[in-house]
Structures are given as structure tokens and as C-alpha cells.
Biotite code that builds the C-alpha atoms (Angstrom):
import biotite.structure as struc

atoms = struc.array([
    struc.Atom([-2.530, -5.367, -28.684], chain_id="A", res_id=1, res_name="MET", atom_name="CA", element="C"),
    struc.Atom([-5.434, -7.618, -27.713], chain_id="A", res_id=2, res_name="ALA", atom_name="CA", element="C"),
    struc.Atom([-6.982, -7.310, -24.271], chain_id="A", res_id=3, res_name="SER", atom_name="CA", element="C"),
    struc.Atom([-4.681, -7.949, -21.346], chain_id="A", res_id=4, res_name="THR", atom_name="CA", element="C"),
    struc.Atom([-6.677, -11.036, -20.343], chain_id="A", res_id=5, res_name="SER", atom_name="CA", element="C"),
    struc.Atom([-5.841, -12.584, -23.741], chain_id="A", res_id=6, res_name="ASP", atom_name="CA", element="C"),
    struc.Atom([-2.140, -12.314, -22.942], chain_id="A", res_id=7, res_name="HIS", atom_name="CA", element="C"),
    struc.Atom([-2.085, -13.060, -19.210], chain_id="A", res_id=8, res_name="HIS", atom_name="CA", element="C"),
    struc.Atom([1.323, -14.414, -18.234], chain_id="A", res_id=9, res_name="VAL", atom_name="CA", element="C"),
    struc.Atom([-0.189, -17.395, -16.408], chain_id="A", res_id=10, res_name="LEU", atom_name="CA", element="C"),
    struc.Atom([-2.318, -18.551, -19.328], chain_id="A", res_id=11, res_name="SER", atom_name="CA", element="C"),
    struc.Atom([-0.664, -17.563, -22.600], chain_id="A", res_id=12, res_name="ARG", atom_name="CA", element="C"),
    struc.Atom([1.382, -19.945, -24.680], chain_id="A", res_id=13, res_name="GLN", atom_name="CA", element="C"),
    struc.Atom([4.463, -18.036, -25.795], chain_id="A", res_id=14, res_name="GLY", atom_name="CA", element="C"),
    struc.Atom([4.577, -14.442, -26.941], chain_id="A", res_id=15, res_name="LEU", atom_name="CA", element="C"),
    struc.Atom([1.601, -12.897, -28.747], chain_id="A", res_id=16, res_name="PRO", atom_name="CA", element="C"),
    struc.Atom([2.026, -12.413, -32.501], chain_id="A", res_id=17, res_name="GLU", atom_name="CA", element="C"),
    struc.Atom([2.071, -8.615, -32.169], chain_id="A", res_id=18, res_name="GLU", atom_name="CA", element="C"),
    struc.Atom([5.178, -8.939, -29.981], chain_id="A", res_id=19, res_name="VAL", atom_name="CA", element="C"),
    struc.Atom([6.878, -11.726, -31.970], chain_id="A", res_id=20, res_name="ARG", atom_name="CA", element="C"),
    struc.Atom([6.440, -9.816, -35.231], chain_id="A", res_id=21, res_name="SER", atom_name="CA", element="C"),
    struc.Atom([8.568, -6.958, -33.870], chain_id="A", res_id=22, res_name="ARG", atom_name="CA", element="C"),
    struc.Atom([11.481, -9.150, -32.830], chain_id="A", res_id=23, res_name="LEU", atom_name="CA", element="C"),
    struc.Atom([14.389, -10.229, -34.964], chain_id="A", res_id=24, res_name="ILE", atom_name="CA", element="C"),
    struc.Atom([13.702, -13.527, -36.685], chain_id="A", res_id=25, res_name="THR", atom_name="CA", element="C"),
    struc.Atom([16.978, -15.119, -35.726], chain_id="A", res_id=26, res_name="LEU", atom_name="CA", element="C"),
    struc.Atom([16.417, -18.546, -34.125], chain_id="A", res_id=27, res_name="PRO", atom_name="CA", element="C"),
    struc.Atom([17.332, -18.627, -30.435], chain_id="A", res_id=28, res_name="ARG", atom_name="CA", element="C"),
    struc.Atom([20.207, -21.082, -30.964], chain_id="A", res_id=29, res_name="ASP", atom_name="CA", element="C"),
    struc.Atom([21.842, -18.508, -33.280], chain_id="A", res_id=30, res_name="GLU", atom_name="CA", element="C"),
    struc.Atom([21.530, -15.512, -30.940], chain_id="A", res_id=31, res_name="TRP", atom_name="CA", element="C"),
    struc.Atom([25.052, -15.860, -29.589], chain_id="A", res_id=32, res_name="ARG", atom_name="CA", element="C"),
    struc.Atom([26.418, -15.338, -33.108], chain_id="A", res_id=33, res_name="GLU", atom_name="CA", element="C"),
    struc.Atom([24.628, -11.994, -33.545], chain_id="A", res_id=34, res_name="HIS", atom_name="CA", element="C"),
    struc.Atom([26.913, -8.948, -33.325], chain_id="A", res_id=35, res_name="GLU", atom_name="CA", element="C"),
    struc.Atom([24.709, -7.271, -30.677], chain_id="A", res_id=36, res_name="ASN", atom_name="CA", element="C"),
    struc.Atom([24.143, -10.347, -28.522], chain_id="A", res_id=37, res_name="TYR", atom_name="CA", element="C"),
    struc.Atom([24.625, -9.444, -24.871], chain_id="A", res_id=38, res_name="LEU", atom_name="CA", element="C"),
    struc.Atom([26.173, -6.077, -25.435], chain_id="A", res_id=39, res_name="ILE", atom_name="CA", element="C"),
    struc.Atom([27.854, -4.829, -22.284], chain_id="A", res_id=40, res_name="SER", atom_name="CA", element="C"),
    struc.Atom([24.656, -3.359, -20.780], chain_id="A", res_id=41, res_name="ASN", atom_name="CA", element="C"),
    struc.Atom([22.754, -6.611, -21.213], chain_id="A", res_id=42, res_name="ALA", atom_name="CA", element="C"),
    struc.Atom([25.301, -8.951, -19.633], chain_id="A", res_id=43, res_name="ARG", atom_name="CA", element="C"),
    struc.Atom([24.494, -8.036, -16.003], chain_id="A", res_id=44, res_name="PRO", atom_name="CA", element="C"),
    struc.Atom([20.765, -8.510, -16.658], chain_id="A", res_id=45, res_name="LEU", atom_name="CA", element="C"),
    struc.Atom([21.401, -11.909, -18.241], chain_id="A", res_id=46, res_name="GLN", atom_name="CA", element="C"),
    struc.Atom([23.534, -12.951, -15.259], chain_id="A", res_id=47, res_name="ARG", atom_name="CA", element="C"),
    struc.Atom([20.818, -11.702, -12.908], chain_id="A", res_id=48, res_name="ASN", atom_name="CA", element="C"),
    struc.Atom([18.107, -13.634, -14.758], chain_id="A", res_id=49, res_name="HIS", atom_name="CA", element="C"),
    struc.Atom([20.246, -16.783, -14.560], chain_id="A", res_id=50, res_name="ASN", atom_name="CA", element="C"),
    struc.Atom([20.824, -16.233, -10.849], chain_id="A", res_id=51, res_name="SER", atom_name="CA", element="C"),
    struc.Atom([17.092, -15.755, -10.226], chain_id="A", res_id=52, res_name="LEU", atom_name="CA", element="C"),
    struc.Atom([16.373, -19.000, -12.075], chain_id="A", res_id=53, res_name="LYS", atom_name="CA", element="C"),
    struc.Atom([18.929, -20.840, -9.897], chain_id="A", res_id=54, res_name="ARG", atom_name="CA", element="C"),
    struc.Atom([17.377, -19.351, -6.755], chain_id="A", res_id=55, res_name="GLN", atom_name="CA", element="C"),
    struc.Atom([13.891, -20.376, -7.904], chain_id="A", res_id=56, res_name="ALA", atom_name="CA", element="C"),
    struc.Atom([15.107, -23.958, -8.516], chain_id="A", res_id=57, res_name="ARG", atom_name="CA", element="C"),
    struc.Atom([16.704, -23.990, -5.046], chain_id="A", res_id=58, res_name="HIS", atom_name="CA", element="C"),
    struc.Atom([13.447, -22.744, -3.512], chain_id="A", res_id=59, res_name="TYR", atom_name="CA", element="C"),
    struc.Atom([11.457, -25.388, -5.388], chain_id="A", res_id=60, res_name="HIS", atom_name="CA", element="C"),
    struc.Atom([13.854, -28.122, -4.265], chain_id="A", res_id=61, res_name="ALA", atom_name="CA", element="C"),
    struc.Atom([13.619, -26.925, -0.643], chain_id="A", res_id=62, res_name="SER", atom_name="CA", element="C"),
    struc.Atom([9.810, -27.043, -0.820], chain_id="A", res_id=63, res_name="LEU", atom_name="CA", element="C"),
    struc.Atom([9.856, -30.515, -2.336], chain_id="A", res_id=64, res_name="GLU", atom_name="CA", element="C"),
    struc.Atom([12.179, -31.733, 0.393], chain_id="A", res_id=65, res_name="GLN", atom_name="CA", element="C"),
    struc.Atom([9.802, -30.459, 3.081], chain_id="A", res_id=66, res_name="VAL", atom_name="CA", element="C"),
    struc.Atom([6.744, -31.901, 1.341], chain_id="A", res_id=67, res_name="LEU", atom_name="CA", element="C"),
    struc.Atom([8.437, -35.280, 1.065], chain_id="A", res_id=68, res_name="ASN", atom_name="CA", element="C"),
    struc.Atom([9.742, -35.165, 4.647], chain_id="A", res_id=69, res_name="GLN", atom_name="CA", element="C"),
    struc.Atom([9.157, -38.490, 6.356], chain_id="A", res_id=70, res_name="ARG", atom_name="CA", element="C"),
    struc.Atom([11.511, -38.015, 9.264], chain_id="A", res_id=71, res_name="GLU", atom_name="CA", element="C"),
    struc.Atom([11.185, -36.235, 12.576], chain_id="A", res_id=72, res_name="SER", atom_name="CA", element="C"),
    struc.Atom([9.366, -33.042, 13.422], chain_id="A", res_id=73, res_name="ALA", atom_name="CA", element="C"),
    struc.Atom([12.723, -31.340, 13.936], chain_id="A", res_id=74, res_name="SER", atom_name="CA", element="C"),
    struc.Atom([13.810, -32.266, 10.380], chain_id="A", res_id=75, res_name="ALA", atom_name="CA", element="C"),
    struc.Atom([10.531, -30.799, 9.123], chain_id="A", res_id=76, res_name="TYR", atom_name="CA", element="C"),
    struc.Atom([11.127, -27.616, 11.116], chain_id="A", res_id=77, res_name="THR", atom_name="CA", element="C"),
    struc.Atom([14.700, -27.364, 9.802], chain_id="A", res_id=78, res_name="ASP", atom_name="CA", element="C"),
    struc.Atom([13.361, -27.794, 6.268], chain_id="A", res_id=79, res_name="GLY", atom_name="CA", element="C"),
    struc.Atom([10.785, -25.059, 6.786], chain_id="A", res_id=80, res_name="MET", atom_name="CA", element="C"),
    struc.Atom([13.472, -22.730, 8.113], chain_id="A", res_id=81, res_name="ILE", atom_name="CA", element="C"),
    struc.Atom([15.421, -23.364, 4.885], chain_id="A", res_id=82, res_name="GLU", atom_name="CA", element="C"),
    struc.Atom([12.289, -22.765, 2.782], chain_id="A", res_id=83, res_name="VAL", atom_name="CA", element="C"),
    struc.Atom([11.734, -19.490, 4.609], chain_id="A", res_id=84, res_name="GLU", atom_name="CA", element="C"),
    struc.Atom([15.371, -18.401, 4.214], chain_id="A", res_id=85, res_name="ARG", atom_name="CA", element="C"),
    struc.Atom([15.578, -19.267, 0.514], chain_id="A", res_id=86, res_name="VAL", atom_name="CA", element="C"),
    struc.Atom([12.103, -17.889, -0.186], chain_id="A", res_id=87, res_name="GLY", atom_name="CA", element="C"),
    struc.Atom([12.804, -14.546, 1.471], chain_id="A", res_id=88, res_name="LYS", atom_name="CA", element="C"),
    struc.Atom([16.047, -14.186, -0.447], chain_id="A", res_id=89, res_name="SER", atom_name="CA", element="C"),
    struc.Atom([14.335, -15.020, -3.725], chain_id="A", res_id=90, res_name="LEU", atom_name="CA", element="C"),
    struc.Atom([11.513, -12.552, -3.019], chain_id="A", res_id=91, res_name="LEU", atom_name="CA", element="C"),
    struc.Atom([13.925, -9.773, -2.099], chain_id="A", res_id=92, res_name="ARG", atom_name="CA", element="C"),
    struc.Atom([15.959, -10.339, -5.267], chain_id="A", res_id=93, res_name="ASN", atom_name="CA", element="C"),
    struc.Atom([12.902, -10.577, -7.537], chain_id="A", res_id=94, res_name="LEU", atom_name="CA", element="C"),
    struc.Atom([11.380, -7.374, -6.125], chain_id="A", res_id=95, res_name="HIS", atom_name="CA", element="C"),
    struc.Atom([14.682, -5.562, -6.584], chain_id="A", res_id=96, res_name="SER", atom_name="CA", element="C"),
    struc.Atom([15.201, -6.926, -10.089], chain_id="A", res_id=97, res_name="HIS", atom_name="CA", element="C"),
    struc.Atom([11.694, -6.066, -11.305], chain_id="A", res_id=98, res_name="HIS", atom_name="CA", element="C"),
    struc.Atom([11.908, -2.608, -9.765], chain_id="A", res_id=99, res_name="GLY", atom_name="CA", element="C"),
    struc.Atom([15.198, -1.979, -11.543], chain_id="A", res_id=100, res_name="TYR", atom_name="CA", element="C"),
    struc.Atom([13.859, -3.188, -14.898], chain_id="A", res_id=101, res_name="GLU", atom_name="CA", element="C"),
    struc.Atom([10.639, -1.179, -14.582], chain_id="A", res_id=102, res_name="ASP", atom_name="CA", element="C"),
    struc.Atom([12.332, 2.046, -13.465], chain_id="A", res_id=103, res_name="SER", atom_name="CA", element="C"),
    struc.Atom([15.640, 1.980, -15.336], chain_id="A", res_id=104, res_name="SER", atom_name="CA", element="C"),
    struc.Atom([15.839, -0.610, -18.095], chain_id="A", res_id=105, res_name="VAL", atom_name="CA", element="C"),
    struc.Atom([12.443, -0.534, -19.783], chain_id="A", res_id=106, res_name="PHE", atom_name="CA", element="C"),
    struc.Atom([12.211, 3.277, -20.087], chain_id="A", res_id=107, res_name="PRO", atom_name="CA", element="C"),
    struc.Atom([15.573, 3.455, -21.865], chain_id="A", res_id=108, res_name="VAL", atom_name="CA", element="C"),
    struc.Atom([14.756, 0.534, -24.149], chain_id="A", res_id=109, res_name="LEU", atom_name="CA", element="C"),
    struc.Atom([11.333, 2.028, -24.921], chain_id="A", res_id=110, res_name="ARG", atom_name="CA", element="C"),
    struc.Atom([13.016, 5.275, -25.903], chain_id="A", res_id=111, res_name="ARG", atom_name="CA", element="C"),
    struc.Atom([15.718, 3.622, -28.007], chain_id="A", res_id=112, res_name="ASP", atom_name="CA", element="C"),
    struc.Atom([13.525, 0.898, -29.567], chain_id="A", res_id=113, res_name="HIS", atom_name="CA", element="C"),
    struc.Atom([9.978, 2.228, -29.969], chain_id="A", res_id=114, res_name="PRO", atom_name="CA", element="C"),
    struc.Atom([8.966, -0.723, -32.178], chain_id="A", res_id=115, res_name="ARG", atom_name="CA", element="C"),
    struc.Atom([9.229, -2.904, -29.052], chain_id="A", res_id=116, res_name="LEU", atom_name="CA", element="C"),
    struc.Atom([6.833, -0.811, -26.933], chain_id="A", res_id=117, res_name="THR", atom_name="CA", element="C"),
    struc.Atom([4.133, -3.482, -27.153], chain_id="A", res_id=118, res_name="VAL", atom_name="CA", element="C"),
    struc.Atom([6.622, -6.019, -25.756], chain_id="A", res_id=119, res_name="GLY", atom_name="CA", element="C"),
    struc.Atom([7.577, -3.767, -22.860], chain_id="A", res_id=120, res_name="PHE", atom_name="CA", element="C"),
    struc.Atom([3.885, -3.205, -22.142], chain_id="A", res_id=121, res_name="ASP", atom_name="CA", element="C"),
    struc.Atom([3.515, -6.970, -21.903], chain_id="A", res_id=122, res_name="LEU", atom_name="CA", element="C"),
    struc.Atom([6.592, -7.308, -19.664], chain_id="A", res_id=123, res_name="LEU", atom_name="CA", element="C"),
    struc.Atom([5.297, -4.623, -17.311], chain_id="A", res_id=124, res_name="GLU", atom_name="CA", element="C"),
    struc.Atom([1.910, -6.380, -17.221], chain_id="A", res_id=125, res_name="GLN", atom_name="CA", element="C"),
    struc.Atom([3.735, -9.640, -16.436], chain_id="A", res_id=126, res_name="ASP", atom_name="CA", element="C"),
    struc.Atom([5.664, -7.927, -13.632], chain_id="A", res_id=127, res_name="HIS", atom_name="CA", element="C"),
    struc.Atom([2.376, -6.735, -12.102], chain_id="A", res_id=128, res_name="GLY", atom_name="CA", element="C"),
    struc.Atom([0.975, -10.280, -12.108], chain_id="A", res_id=129, res_name="VAL", atom_name="CA", element="C"),
    struc.Atom([4.216, -11.739, -10.777], chain_id="A", res_id=130, res_name="LEU", atom_name="CA", element="C"),
    struc.Atom([4.480, -9.097, -8.046], chain_id="A", res_id=131, res_name="GLU", atom_name="CA", element="C"),
    struc.Atom([0.948, -9.978, -6.863], chain_id="A", res_id=132, res_name="ALA", atom_name="CA", element="C"),
    struc.Atom([1.978, -13.647, -6.737], chain_id="A", res_id=133, res_name="SER", atom_name="CA", element="C"),
    struc.Atom([5.161, -12.723, -4.880], chain_id="A", res_id=134, res_name="LEU", atom_name="CA", element="C"),
    struc.Atom([3.129, -10.770, -2.310], chain_id="A", res_id=135, res_name="GLU", atom_name="CA", element="C"),
    struc.Atom([1.006, -13.877, -1.745], chain_id="A", res_id=136, res_name="GLU", atom_name="CA", element="C"),
    struc.Atom([4.137, -15.998, -1.410], chain_id="A", res_id=137, res_name="LEU", atom_name="CA", element="C"),
    struc.Atom([5.592, -13.488, 1.053], chain_id="A", res_id=138, res_name="ASP", atom_name="CA", element="C"),
    struc.Atom([2.414, -13.665, 3.134], chain_id="A", res_id=139, res_name="SER", atom_name="CA", element="C"),
    struc.Atom([2.570, -17.463, 3.151], chain_id="A", res_id=140, res_name="ASN", atom_name="CA", element="C"),
    struc.Atom([6.244, -17.437, 4.129], chain_id="A", res_id=141, res_name="LEU", atom_name="CA", element="C"),
    struc.Atom([5.473, -15.137, 7.061], chain_id="A", res_id=142, res_name="ARG", atom_name="CA", element="C"),
    struc.Atom([2.639, -17.431, 8.163], chain_id="A", res_id=143, res_name="ARG", atom_name="CA", element="C"),
    struc.Atom([4.924, -20.484, 7.942], chain_id="A", res_id=144, res_name="PHE", atom_name="CA", element="C"),
    struc.Atom([7.606, -18.639, 9.897], chain_id="A", res_id=145, res_name="ALA", atom_name="CA", element="C"),
    struc.Atom([5.150, -17.780, 12.680], chain_id="A", res_id=146, res_name="GLN", atom_name="CA", element="C"),
    struc.Atom([3.888, -21.335, 12.826], chain_id="A", res_id=147, res_name="LYS", atom_name="CA", element="C"),
    struc.Atom([7.402, -22.794, 12.977], chain_id="A", res_id=148, res_name="ASN", atom_name="CA", element="C"),
    struc.Atom([8.426, -20.476, 15.791], chain_id="A", res_id=149, res_name="ARG", atom_name="CA", element="C"),
    struc.Atom([5.523, -21.537, 17.988], chain_id="A", res_id=150, res_name="GLN", atom_name="CA", element="C"),
    struc.Atom([6.266, -24.254, 20.537], chain_id="A", res_id=151, res_name="PRO", atom_name="CA", element="C"),
    struc.Atom([4.944, -27.672, 19.553], chain_id="A", res_id=152, res_name="ARG", atom_name="CA", element="C"),
])
């Protein structure tokens, strides 16, 4: 695979060719028809991914609400408390999910599907980048929480 900077999760457009070439060529809208689509072991991961996406949208909406707040200081504080609550939950769930994938899912899939190793390498690299971003978000949430607990 090309250098990791060539495939950085925050700058790449789609999957690199060396990963795409190892995947089945079935178009995404036909996946559900495939006989192995969401076999029993994959269903919980798919549900978890969907849940994480919903939580991320909720977090984003909470942030937007605070940023667009034009009312009282107490409404702003209430909004920040919601941002903190939703953000901490999202962080906790993302850390847990990535840890589970990295320690339990990827090793088994690597063993059973060696042709996809390059894809799992990329996913683990992505997790490292995302975890660093999540640590920064966690730090910011703690700072916001401290600020919002101080008397005004």
C-alpha cells in the first residue's frame, strides 16, 4: 500500500485502489441481495454503526443549537450541558466500539480473509486518527464543562 499519508482518513477521497480491488464488485445497492449480507455476526456491528451515526448527528445538532443560541445565558448553559452529555456518551461508545473492532473483530477477519489485510490495516490507521481526534474532543468537552460550572 502507498504511504499512510497518501491514504489519511481526513484527506482521502474514497478507498484506495489497493483496497477496492480486493472487495467484491457488487454495487452497494445490491448488497442486501447477496447471500452473505449481514450474516449473524455482522448484524450487531451494523446496528452499532447505525447507532453511532445517530449519536453523531444528535451531537452535531446539539452543537448547532448552542452556536445559534440567541436567547438567555441560562439557555446557552442548558445547551452546553446537553452538548457535554451527548458528547461524552458518543465518545464513550466510539472508544468502546473501536476497541472491540481492533481487539476482537479485525483479528478474526484478518485470519479468515487474508486478501483484505490491506483494508484492515487502513481501518486500524483510521481508528488511530479518529481516536486522536476523539481525545481532543474529550479535552474540549472537559474544558467546556469546567467553564459552564463556574459562576457567571
